[in-house]
Steps between C-alpha positions, in 0.01 A plus 500: 500500500465565875592139584811529283616823667430360847691182413818683405768451770592871481348806659298670229326837533347765281563855621338784305678817384411671830687227697176343625447123515236371257562125514730239655545125505482270802878496543513878546190508722658238728819709521313815605249298708199665338197404296456639151218725626731642769779564248321648198484880516797541736826670403823304472657716771218419742543125449875447442644829616642815344820337371307262276266775379802718416637218285175508299521880474860475376409236240182674379658689207655181361182297545285773345738502202420130449815350652514194721709551814688222672716509811627273773613580852420551865211720610385587849127453560509640852292273722506226232881496508770514241440292187714410198284535189506455125247746357355549151268796436309530174279781377128418505191713461154379591220569253385821671849638566682765296848443643664161544550369848731233626458125464756373752631147543726436799701189580614485863849346524563592865529142630739409218722804566497432875598136440785613271617742768485232771696259281767765438517571874535127572783468249677801655455358851635162387803665339569699818465187712738307273753785510488502881541120509796516263660779704467303825632177348794671327611692810453221756811389687370142512515271198155482342419237239151475355391179330169379361317177580712313242823613670598746223695802624331836433699737722851489634594820685852649537541348846423154356755568223767570762396199709506245216758663273265502200345787304123537481517504118640144495261370769155641419294254297692194618387237753608591856663161548753585224574835663561440871556128539855394422530224236682270743 
């Protein structure tokens, strides 16, 4: 059973009804940088801080009533930083315990959320850059024509329209040689 719990790619802990650690898997021990002997017997607040312990206190009535609690979101671990977690807490009582404690499974999604945020920021930056480019091209006094490697016209600014007497709508998507080189 121990090998199975240690092999789970989640942080798993058992906290008794007094908010004291009684067991944890390797994933959790690596996160808190402790051995099992160093962890067992310590309060949640002493290991992960008062915010995390308060969450257990707040959930205690539901857990003691036999409910399973689930939540997802950001939590600040102080020196360990801010983490985005998916948490499931189930009631569990050891053989010698009168009140159920908390069997907690935590999935850390921080890297995924940070990557999503970076991607969104990149998309926003690209959109801003394209808007600036478009603004410069559209307001330039010089004729600006943008073509690709095949000679297809992709941009034809207002100054180019005035210079060649053709509207961008009729030029974009056509080969440049059909646009600016007279047939004769």
